[in-house]
N, C-alpha and C positions, 0 to 999 in steps of 0.2 A: 320133494316136497323146494319152496322157492326158497332161496336164504339167503340172498344180496340184503342188504339192512341199508338201508332207506339212505344214511348220511355216508353211503360213496356211493350215491349219485348225487351230483355238483353243480346240474343245469337241467332245466327244462330239455332241455336236444336229449340227454342222456336219459331224464326219466320217458321219452316217449318212443326215445328207442324199445329199453327196456317192455314200457308198456304193449310197444306194439311185438315184440321177442313170446312175452305171458301172453297176450293175443294167440296167436299159432299155435303155444303145446296147446293152452287152453285144448281149441279147436282138432289138436291130433290126440287127447285125454279121451275128449268128449267119444273124437271117432271110435279107440278103442273100445272105451272102457265104460261107456255111453254119460248121459248127465243126469244120472242118478250117483253116479259111483264116489266113495271118501276121496279118492283121488278129485277129481272134474270139480267137484261143489272147492277144494281147499288150494285147487291151481285160482276158479273160477273165486274167489274169497280172498287172494295175493291180489287178483288183476284189480277185484275192487279196491286197497287200500293203497293200488298206486296211482288210480286216477279220484280214489279220492284227496290223493300229496301234490296230484298235477294241478288239481282243480284250484288248492289253496293256494300253488305258486304261480297258478294267474292271474286272485286276485289281487297280489302287490304289484 
């Protein structure tokens, strides 16, 4: 499960790097467990949260 808190991400660049890493984890998880497995869904939700946070930063 994704444990890094948003408070640890101090810049857009850090956030983008974390998003990219989580994308790779999502792909690996989906290939290993399938797209409907709870691990895959949880990883996807974590990715969604980071993307939303990035969008908030991009607006500022």
